[in-house]
C-alpha positions as CSV (number, residue, x, y, z in Angstrom):
1,M,33.1,-105.5,108.4
2,E,35.7,-104.3,105.9
3,W,34.5,-100.7,106.5
4,M,34.8,-101.1,110.3
5,L,38.5,-102.4,109.9
6,L,39.4,-99.9,107.3
7,P,40.5,-97.0,109.6
8,F,42.9,-99.7,111.3
9,R,44.4,-100.5,108.1
10,R,45.1,-96.7,107.4
11,Y,46.2,-96.2,111.2
12,A,47.8,-93.0,111.1
13,D,47.2,-91.6,107.3
14,F,45.8,-88.3,108.0
15,S,45.8,-87.5,104.2
16,G,43.3,-88.2,101.5
17,R,39.5,-88.5,102.1
18,S,37.1,-90.8,104.0
19,R,33.4,-91.6,103.1
20,R,30.8,-91.4,105.6
21,K,30.3,-95.0,105.5
22,E,34.0,-95.5,106.7
23,Y,33.4,-93.0,109.6
24,W,30.0,-94.4,110.7
25,M,31.0,-98.1,110.5
26,F,34.1,-97.3,112.7
27,A,31.8,-95.6,115.0
28,L,29.4,-98.5,115.1
29,L,32.4,-101.0,115.6
30,Y,33.5,-98.8,118.6
31,L,30.0,-98.8,120.0
32,I,29.6,-102.6,119.9
33,V,33.2,-103.0,121.6
34,A,32.0,-100.5,124.1
35,L,28.7,-102.2,124.8
36,I,30.4,-105.7,125.0
37,C,33.1,-104.5,127.4
38,G,30.3,-102.7,129.6
39,G,28.4,-106.1,129.6
40,I,31.4,-107.9,130.8
41,M,32.0,-105.0,133.5
42,F,28.3,-105.3,134.5
43,S,28.5,-108.9,135.1
44,G,31.5,-108.6,137.6
45,I,29.2,-106.3,139.7
46,S,27.6,-108.2,142.7
47,F,24.5,-106.1,143.4
48,S,23.2,-108.4,146.1
49,A,26.6,-107.8,148.1
50,I,26.6,-104.2,147.5
51,E,22.9,-104.2,149.0
52,Q,23.8,-106.4,152.0
53,A,26.7,-104.0,152.8
54,A,24.6,-101.1,152.5
55,E,22.1,-102.6,155.1
56,A,24.8,-103.7,157.3
57,G,26.4,-100.2,157.0
58,A,29.8,-101.6,155.8
59,E,31.8,-100.7,152.9
60,P,30.3,-102.2,149.6
61,A,32.2,-104.9,148.2
62,A,34.8,-104.4,145.5
63,P,33.8,-105.5,141.8
64,G,34.8,-108.8,140.7
65,V,37.1,-110.2,138.2
66,M,34.9,-109.8,135.4
67,F,34.7,-106.2,135.9
68,W,38.4,-105.7,135.7
69,I,38.6,-107.9,132.6
70,G,36.0,-106.0,130.9
71,M,37.7,-102.7,131.9
72,T,41.2,-103.9,130.7
73,I,39.8,-105.0,127.2
74,M,38.0,-101.6,127.0
75,M,41.1,-99.6,128.0
76,V,43.3,-101.4,125.5
77,F,40.7,-100.9,122.7
78,V,40.4,-97.1,123.6
79,L,44.2,-96.8,123.6
80,A,44.7,-98.9,120.3
81,S,41.9,-96.9,118.4
82,F,42.7,-93.4,119.5
83,I,44.9,-92.6,116.2
84,P,42.6,-94.3,113.8
85,S,39.5,-92.6,115.1
86,L,41.5,-89.1,115.0
87,A,42.6,-90.0,111.5
88,V,39.2,-91.0,110.2
89,T,37.8,-87.9,111.6
90,V,40.3,-85.8,109.8
91,R,40.0,-87.5,106.6
92,R,36.2,-87.0,106.9
93,F,36.7,-83.3,107.1
94,H,39.1,-83.7,104.2
95,D,36.3,-85.1,102.2
96,Q,34.1,-82.1,102.6
97,D,37.3,-80.0,101.5
98,K,38.0,-78.5,105.2
99,S,40.9,-78.4,107.2
100,G,41.6,-81.3,109.4
101,W,42.2,-78.9,112.3
102,F,38.3,-78.5,112.4
103,V,38.6,-81.8,114.9
104,L,39.6,-79.2,117.4
105,L,36.0,-78.2,117.4
106,N,35.5,-81.0,119.9
107,F,37.0,-79.1,122.5
108,V,34.5,-76.4,122.4
109,P,32.3,-76.8,125.4
110,Y,28.8,-78.0,125.2
111,V,28.4,-77.5,121.4
112,G,31.7,-78.5,120.0
113,G,30.9,-82.2,119.8
114,L,27.4,-81.4,118.3
115,I,29.2,-79.3,115.5
116,V,31.5,-82.3,114.7
117,F,28.6,-84.6,114.8
118,V,26.7,-82.5,112.0
119,F,29.9,-82.2,110.1
120,M,30.5,-86.0,110.1
121,C,26.6,-86.4,108.7
122,L,27.3,-84.2,105.8
123,D,28.2,-85.4,102.3
124,G,31.4,-84.8,100.9
125,T,32.3,-82.6,98.0
126,H,31.6,-84.3,94.6
127,G,34.6,-84.8,92.4
128,P,38.3,-84.3,93.3
129,N,39.2,-81.5,95.8
130,R,42.6,-80.4,97.2
131,F,42.8,-83.6,99.2
132,G,42.3,-85.9,96.6
133,A,39.9,-87.8,94.4
134,D,36.3,-88.7,95.3
135,P,36.1,-91.9,97.2
136,K,32.7,-92.4,95.8
137,D,33.9,-92.2,92.2
138,P,34.4,-95.7,90.9
139,N,36.4,-94.3,87.9
140,S,39.0,-92.7,90.3
141,V,42.2,-94.3,91.4
142,D,42.2,-96.6,94.1
143,V,42.0,-94.4,97.2
144,F,42.3,-96.9,99.8
145,A,45.8,-98.3,98.7
């Protein structure tokens, strides 16, 4: 759980390096929150009311309260985690001794997200680089301070 919350503790810290573990645990937290909010939203949809409205030729029923609660929680989480998500991605590129501007590859249509995904899976450089000490090195200074 510590690794999942570490990007929130380093909220807008775009300097330094981050391990793969920190990035992927944060991605896992994001996925878990999205699945829970999706489940809450799904529980607010009355499929029988939609089906009855379709048979009667009327407008489908509006989503229920649970849908809007799930949507609100999801939007608050997305807005609160946008900066930490960007920062941990930049630090992940720094771990590979690449500029943080590589995060803009996400805007390349079709393949940009795949390229960034591959970079996020690659191991960082061993030892210190121009962005700081190796976060995997137990003898280095406390990187997460």
